[in-house]
N, C-alpha and C positions, 0 to 999 in steps of 0.2 A: 504494500500500500504506500502511496505517496501522500504525505501530509503537506498541505499548502495552507496559507492564511484563509483561502476561500473554500476550504473543504478538503476532504480526503478522497483520493482516487481509489475506488474499491477494486476495479478490474478494468482491463483494456483488451480489446480484440482487434486483430488486423485481418481484414477480410477482403475478398475480391467479389465484385458484383457485376453480373452481365446485364448491361443496360440494353434495352430494346425499345424502339420507337420513342426514344428520348426520355425514358422513365424506368423506375423500379419502385417497389413498394415494400413496406414492412407492416406486419400486422400480428395480432395475437396468434400464438403458435397453435392453439386449439381452434382450427379454422371454422368449425361449426358454430363457434360463439360470435364470429364476426358478422354483423348485420349485412354489410355490403362488402363482399370480398374483392380483392384486387383482380383485375383492373376496372371493374364496373364503376361507372361514374367518374372516372379519371378525366381531368381536363388538360389538354395539351398546352404547353407553355407556362405552366404554374410550377414554381420552384418547390414549394412545400404546401401540400394540401391535406387538411385534417378531416378524417372520417371517424365514426365511432370504432375504436379498437384498431385503427389503421391509419397509416400515413403514406401518401404518395410523394415521391421525390422526383423532380424534373431535372434531367441532365442536359448538358450542353451538346452532347453528341448523339447521333441516331442509334448506332449499334456499336458497342465497344465494351471493354472490361475496365471498370473503374476500381481504384483502390479505396478502401473505406476503413477508417479507424473508428472504433466505438469505445467510448469511455463511460463508465458508470461511477457516479460521485454520490457521496452521502448528503451533499447540499449543493446549491448553485455554484458552479465553477466560474471563474473569470473567463471571458471570451478568449480564445486562442489568438495571440498576437504574433506568434512565431512565423506565420505565413500570411501573405496577402490574399485574403479570401475574396472571390468574385461575388458570392452571394452568402448571406447569413439570415436565418429566420428561426423563430421559435414556435413551438406548438406543444400540445399535450397528447398523450396516448395512454389508454387504459389497457392493462393486461390482467387476465385472470390466473395465468400460469407463471408469470415472471419471466417468460421467454417470448421473443418476437421472431416470427418467421420472415425470411427475406423472399420476396416474390419478384421474379423476372418474367420469363415466358410461362413459367410455372413456379412451384415452390422450390427454392434452392435447398441444398443439403445443410448449409450453415444456419445457425440460429443466433440471435443476439440474446445473451444471458444477462438479465437485469438482476436476478437473484431473489426477487420477491414480487408478489402480485400487487396491484394497486394502480393509482394514477401517477404518471410520470411526466415531468417536463422534458423536452428535448430541444437542443439547439443544433441545427443542421448548418454546416458550412461547406462550401464547395469552391474549388479552384481548378484552373486548367480547363474551364468550360469552353472557351473559344478555341483552344488547341484541340480539344476533343471534337468539336464541331467541324473544324477545318480538316483534321486528319480523317475523320470518318466519312466526310464528303469526298475527299480526294482519294483515299486509299481503301475505304471499306472499314471493316472492324479493326480496331487498334486496341492496344493494351497499355493501361497505366497513364494515359494522358490527363485524365480527370481524377482528382482526389477529393474524398469526402471525409468530414469529421462529424460524428454524431455524439453529442454529450448528453447523457441522461442523468437526472437527479429526481428524487421523490418530490411530488407535488405537495406543497404545504398550503392549505386553505387559509 
């Protein structure tokens, strides 16, 4: 665990996400609990879209593999200033299991482990969006041009 003045980093995961049609989603791991499963209701061109028990994330590139770091904190972390992020937004997501499935063209093998059920805040940040757009338009599917950071912490009403 990493202790900082803004909270304690409880866990981190380094993942790869296959982006298709400029998007991917994360949702409650127990899919039958999600009222509107990914990609139903998704809107093109939206960076972060909130649904009950689900979030849609809009990418810069059409079809590519993005790198994603997931951090789980015990309280709100400071925004990451180590990198120049192209987009940053915050939302909330509820989970009954404490795990979130990643959805691409279908459910991915990896899950995001939050560690406990409940309502969570998430800050999503992305960089390399224009590079992913340019490369996927010029070359087709590329790997690692776009980077994501998802920071989760428990919601406190």
